[in-house]
N, C-alpha and C positions, 0 to 999 in steps of 0.2 A: 253165924256172923252175917249180918246184912249186907247186901250189895250196894256199894256207892252209886249214886245217881250218875247216869252218863253225862258228861260235860259237853256242852255245845262247843263245837270248834270255832276258835276266835278268827275274826278276819285277818288276813295277812297283811304285812306291812304295805305291799304294793296295793292291796284293796283299799286300805284306809288312806293311803297317799292320793289315789285317784277318785275316791268315793264322792266327793263334792265338786259341784260346777257352780258358776255363777248364775246359770240359767235353771238347770235342772238336777235334782238330787236323785242320785242312783247308787244303791248298795248292791254288791254282788251277793246274789242269794246263795244259801248254803248248798242248796240242790246242784248248783253249778260248781262252786269252789271245791267241793268234795270230790268232783270228778276229773278236775283238772290235774294234769301230770307236771313233773318238774319243768318240762320244755314248753309248757303253755303259760303265757303270761296274763295273769289276772287282770292287770291293769287295762289290757285291750279289751277284755271281756266287759269290763265297766264302761268303757268308752262307747262300746258298740250298744250296749243297753240304753246308754244315755242318749246317743244319737237316734236311735230307733224310738225312744220314748218321746223325743221332740217331735217326730213324724206323727206319732199316736196321739199327741196332745192336740195337734191341729185337727185331727179327725174328730176327737171327742169335742172339741169347741163347736164342730159343725153338727154335732149330734151323732148317735149311733148306738148299736149294741155293745155288749162286752167284747173285748178284744183280748185274744191269747196269742202268745209267742210260742211256737215250737223250735227250739234252737239246740244246736249241738255242734260237735266237733267233726270235721271232715279231714281225712289224711290221704284221700285218693282224688285228685282233681285231673281234668282232662288235658293232657299234654302241658303241664304248668311251665316248661321251659321254652315252648316253641310258640304258644298262643299268648297274646298280649292285650291287655286293656291298657290303652294309651293315655288315659286321664292322668293329669297332674304328675307328670314324669314317667308314668307307666307302672303297671301292676301285672302279675301273673293273672291270666284271664280266670274269673272264678265261676268255671263252669264244670260239670261232671259227666259220668256215664250212667246216670240214675234213670229211673222209670224202666229198667229191664231192657232199654232199646240199644244201648252200647255205643250210641252215636255221640259225637262232639256237640256239646251244647245242651246236654241232658241235666237233669236235676242232680245236684252233688248228694252223694249217699252220705248219711251220718253214721259216724262210729257209735255214737250214743246221743240221746236227746232227753231234754226235759221241757215240761210245759209250764209256762208262767202266764199270769194274767196282769193286764196293765190296770193300775190303780190311778185314776185321774186326779184323786186328791193329793197324792204324793208326786204325781208325775213319774212313776217309776214302776217296777215289776214286782210281783208278789206271788207266792205259791197260792194256786187257787184253792178255795175252800171246797169245791167240788169239780169234777171232771167236766169238761165242756160237753155240750150236746152234739149231735150229729151235724147240725148246721150252725156254724158260728164264724165269726169274723177272725182272722188269723194273719199272722205273719210267720213265715218259715224262715229261719236264718241258719246258714251253713257258714261255720268259722274254721278258718284253717287251723291245723295242728302245728305244734312246734313253733309257736309264735315268739317264744322267748328268744330264739335264735336270729331273728330277723327285726329289721326296721321298718317294715312295711307290710301290710296285709289288706286282702280284698275279700269282702264278705258278700255272699250271694243271698239275697232275700226274695221271696215270693209273697206278695199282699194278695189276700183273696179277694174276690169280688166284694163290692160294697165297702171297700176301705179307701184306697186311692182312687179307685174308679168304681162307679156305681154298678157296672155290669160285668166288667172284665178283670182278670187277674193282672197284676203288675209285677214284673221282675226288676229289682232294683240292686244295682251294685253299689257298696260303700267301700270307699278306699281310706285307709288310715295310714298315718306315717307316725313314727316315734322319734322324739327329739329329747333334749335335756328336760323339757317340760312334761315329758309323758306322751301319751298317745293323742292324736287329734284327727278328726275327720277332715280330709283335704279334698275329696271328690265323691260325686254321687251321680249315677246315670240310671235312667228309668226306660224301660220299655214294656210293651204288653199288646195284647190283642186289641185291634180297632185302632191303633195308634201307630204312627211313624215312630221309629226308634229316636229317642231323645240323646243327643250327644252327651258327652262327659260334661258335668258340671263342676268346674274347680270352685272350691270355697275359700273364702277370706279368712 
């Protein structure tokens, strides 16, 4: 008796509901959806990818090499109930204890991660045909876990040199809120080496 071919997992209702935007088309890649738990809101992940794709589209318009995203879920943040990012009404500060240092302000550790490549033709993210080389442009995204339980989420992003800045890394906080219309980016804050910290930027 032959084996039936393995069926590809169909996108969830939340994924389909948030898949399209008037400006940017982003679908939730299967690599991510198959890793999300029952407490993770796929609609948020779609909006995160859409928002970061908009930043990536501007970079591609200015020219540049291939861009990869290393993104995953983080369940251990640095003092989330005492430290605040005050943009757009306030969020738990999206910082961790990463880099092996154990200090507040470290890189958030990822419970799991996947690598995607930006496709400028579709203004979205796809599974790369080959692994990136040692030197490549990237953005690392740490997304909070258990987002289905909450109406807000702050994402920690690190853009490599030669992306937002020609010489330095840039750390960007993306703030999202959920309403009846779904998740929406409401604040963005950027900081990095060789630059004074830019204050929160509320979005209309």
